[in-house]
N, C-alpha and C positions, 0 to 999 in steps of 0.2 A: 504493500499500500503506500501511496505517497504520503509524505508529511503534510499536515495542514499548515497553512501559511504562518500561523502564530508560533509553531514550532521551528520555523526557519529563522526567527529573529535572533540575533546575537544577545542573549540575555547576560553575557558577561561584560558588554559594553553599554547595556541600557541604563539610562538615567531617569530619575523621576521626571515626568513630563506628560504631554498630551499628544498621542499619536493616532494617526488614521490607521487602523488595523485592516480593514477592508472596506470595499463598497460593493453592494449586491443589488442586482436588478430585481425588482419585485413587480411584475407587470410592466407598467409603463413608468414605474417609480423607482428611486434609488433608496437604499437604507444604507447610511454610513455608520460603521462600528468604530467607536474610539476606544483607545487602550489609554486609560487614565492611570498611569504607573505612579504609585506613591512611594515606594521603597525601591532601593537598588537590588534587583534579583541576585541572590547567592552571595551578597555582600552585607547586607543589612539583615536584622531579624524580620521575619514576617509579621503581619498584624495578627493579633489574636481575634477569636471568633466574636468576642463581645463588642469590640470597637468596630470591626467590620459590619457586623449586624447593625449597629447604631448609625454609621455612616450610610449604610444602605437605606435605612428608614428615612433619615432626614434628606439625604441626596434625592431619593425618589419623590419625596414630598415636594421638595423644592422644584425639581424639574416639572412634575406633572401639574404645578400651579403657576408656572412661569407664563407671563402673558404672550410671550412670542413662540417659545418652544415646548409649551404644555401638551399641545395637540400633535406636536411632531415627535414627542418621546415614546420611543417603542419600548425601551427596557433600560433599566440601570441596575447593576448587581455585581457581586464581587467575582473576582477570578478564583479559581480553585487554588491556585498557589498562594493566595492571600498576600500578594504585593501590590494590588490595584483593582480597579473596577472597569467593567464594560459599560459603555453608554452607546445605546443604538438610537439614532434619529432619523426619521423620514426626511429624505432630502440629500443632495450632493453637497458635502462640506468639506472644508480643509480644517487643520487643527487651529489655524489662525482664526477662521470664522467663528469657532465656538469657544476660543480661550476666554473671552469676557463671561460666557455662560458659566463655564466650569469655575473660574475664578469666583463668581458671584455665589455658586453653589458652596464652595469650600468657605468663603466668608459667612455664609448662612450657618454652615455647621460649626465653624469656629466661634461664633457669637450666640449660638443657640442656648436659650435658657428655658426651663420648664420641662413638662412632661414630653416624652418622645413620642411622636405621632405613631399610632399603631401599637404601641408597647403595652398591650392589655391581652389577658388570656382569650377573650373573645375574638380578638383582631390578629393575632400572632401565634404561631405554633411554638415558638420559643421566646416568649415575651421576656422572661426574666434574664436572658442572655444578652445584656446591654451595658455599655461603659461609656457614658457621656463625657466624663473628663477626658479619657484617652482619645476618643473620637475627636474632641475638640483640639487636643494637643497635635494629633496627626494632621488635621485640616490645617493648623496654623504651620506646621513643618512644611506641608506641600505648598502653601502659599509663598513661603520663604525661598523654596528650591525651584519653584516654577515662577518666575517673575511675570509681571503684566506684559513686559516686552521680552518674552521668551526667545532665547536664541535657537537656531536651527536644531541643535542637538537635543533640545527639549521638545521639539515639534515633529521631528523626522527620525525614523529609525536609523540606527547605525548601518553604515553600508557593510 
């Protein structure tokens, strides 16, 4: 079998960033999959499930309520390796196009106070596995490592 595209990326050279993972045609439309890489694979510790779960709840809430991208958000969720998240948007986008959206999402997570949306037994299958303080810390780390004027190595996969 052929390797899938995400397994051909050099994870030893990958930095925290915002990458276009793939673009898929769905009927007459395009769906762009983004790799939101939060930690350096194989160099930094992976994120624990509680903070990943918290980022997932807050990130999905932010994206689905966004005035421009809410109806374009197909999916937001964690990578199995726990080094980042996938965000799927209906449309043909570049990393630069959505960098303000992703930075806004991480600012929302960094600054979030209160009850985590969907963190109740009737709303979530593992509602107790949440860690808001660590999610906020990781969001702040991402915002420092992937600046608003991100350089190409934070927006394009290594060659």
